[in-house]
N, C-alpha and C positions, 0 to 999 in steps of 0.2 A: 678669660671673661672680657668681653668688650664693653657691654653696656650694663649699668646697674640703676635700677629705679625701684622706689617703694610704691605702694598703693595697690589698687585693684583695677582690673580691666573687665568691663562688662560689654558683652556683645548681645544685641537683641534685634528683633524685627518689630515693625510697627504697622498698625492699621491707620490708614490716612483719614478715615472718617467720611469719605464720600460713599454714599449708598450704592452708586452704580459701579464702583471699583471692585475688581475681583477679590481684593484683600478683605473686603467686608464679610465674605462668605467662605473663603478658602484660606485656611491657615498657611498652606504652602505658598500662597501668592502674596504674603505680606511683604512690605517694603523693607529693604535693608540687606544685610545686617548693618547696624549702626554700632560704632564702638565708642565707649566712653571710659576715660581714665580718671579715677578718683584717687586723690592723695592729700596728705596734710602738708601745708606750708605755713610755717610760723603759727602752728596751732589751729589753723583754719582749714576746713575741708574745701578742696578745689576740684573742679571737674573740667575736663577738656574733651571735646569731641575730636576723635582722631580718625585718620584714614585706615584702610585695611593694611597697607604696608607699614604704617606707624604702629598699628596694633600688633603686628607680628614682632616688630622690634621690642615693643613694650612687654610682650609675653616673655621673651627671652630675658630682658632686663629685670623683670620682676622675679623670675625664677633664679637668676643670678644673685639678686639681693637676698632672697630667702636662703640660698645655699651659703652665702657669706655669713648670715646671721647664725645659721646652724653650726657652722665651723667655729665662729666666735664663741658661742655658748659651750661647745665641746672643749675649746682651748681654755676657757675660763674654768670649767670643771676640772680639767686635767691639771691646771696650774694650782688650784686650791688643794687637790688631792696630793700633789707633789710637795707643796709647801707644808701641809699639815701631816705628812707622813713622818711618824716619830723616828724612823730609821735614818732620815736625812739630816735631822738636826736643824736648828735655826740658822746656823752660820754657813750652810752649804751655798757655794756660788756655782753658777753654770760654767762648764768648760768653755774656752774661747770658741770652739766650733758650734756650741749650742746658742751663743748669743746672737741676737738679731741686730743687724746694722740698719738703723732707721735714717742714716744720713743719705742725702741725695748724691747720686754718682754723676 
């Protein structure tokens, strides 16, 4: 995974409002697409208009974020099941090969 981002990406077309513009009568002639990225920063909802190339990167980053969250939830569920398993006992420690090294290399 290269990029990770939370939020939602909206893509839409717009009518400009000019009566003589083709977009006023033909939905296929609407202007755009315009892309808007919405996310929460410090509890506040933030919106950014992004280009088509940025929108593609954001689609991938948001999908990566959702995959990470799904894996984290699965990991938490498996951890709870393993710890609460009566066959393991409360004193069981993971083997050295099962431990995760969080130190920077």
